[in-house]
N, C-alpha and C positions, 0 to 999 in steps of 0.2 A: 439458482438464488446465490448471489455473488457475497452476502453479508448473513454471516447466522451468529443469534446470540449463544452465548455458551456460561457456564457458571464464571468463569474468568473474567469474560466481557466481550468482544467480537471477534469471530475470525472472517476476515475477508480472502477470498478467492480475487489475485491479482495476475493482469497479464502485463508484465514490463517489458517496458521497450527502450533499453539502453542505446544511448549514443544520438539520441534525438534534438533537434535542435533548442529544445526549451524543455524547463519541467513543468509539467501541467497533469492534469485528471483529465483524461480525454474521453472519458464517459463508460458504457458498456460497451464490451466486446464478448460475444457470446455470452456464457454465463461467467464472466470473470469481469473486474472494474480493469480499464485499462490506463495505465499509468506510464507516462515517459519521461525519463530524464536523461537529462544531458551527460550525466557520466557514462564512461566505457565501463563496459564488466570487467574490470581490472582490479584484483585486492581489494574485493569487496567495496567497490566505490558506487554502484551502479545503487547496490542494497542500501547505502548508508542513504544515499540521495534519495529513495523511496521511502525509506522511514522518516527521514527528516520534512519529505513534502507532505507523507500522510499525519504525520505528527501534527505539525502547524496547521493544515487545511481542518483537523478535527479538534485543533485547541487543547492536545496534551501533550505532557511532555515525551521527549523522545523516547524515554525509557521504557515509558509503556506501549513501544510499539515495537515487533521484532518479527523477522521471517522466522516462521517455524517448519515450514516447508519447502523446497523449491530452490535452496539458496542460490545455485549454480543455473536454472531454469530460469527460463521467461513467464512459466506459470509456477505462482507461488502463492502459498497459504499464508497471510500475515494476520498474527494476534496483534489485537489492541486492547491490553487489559485496563481497560476504562469501561465498565458498565455503564458510566453515565455518558458516554460518547455517542453520537448521531451518524450513523454511517450515510443516512438520507443526505446528509449536509454535502457529503463530497460530489454527490451529482448538482447540485445548488450552486457549488463556488466557480 
């Protein structure tokens, strides 16, 4: 399962693809949500783009979304500190 509810909000299992042509949520990839970002994985730019994309898609402030595991990896765990957020919405965008 790629989304897990916690006391703090939601933990999302994400497979990131930096250096893509566009920023997009590409659907399910194994047990993770695949997210493509155009930014290169340099100086945190790809992570920042991923956070911005998720925040916009979920309708929450960027400050409510952060990478909590896998900052230098394609496999990441992202915390969405907004219990009202609906991760299922990410598959409908």
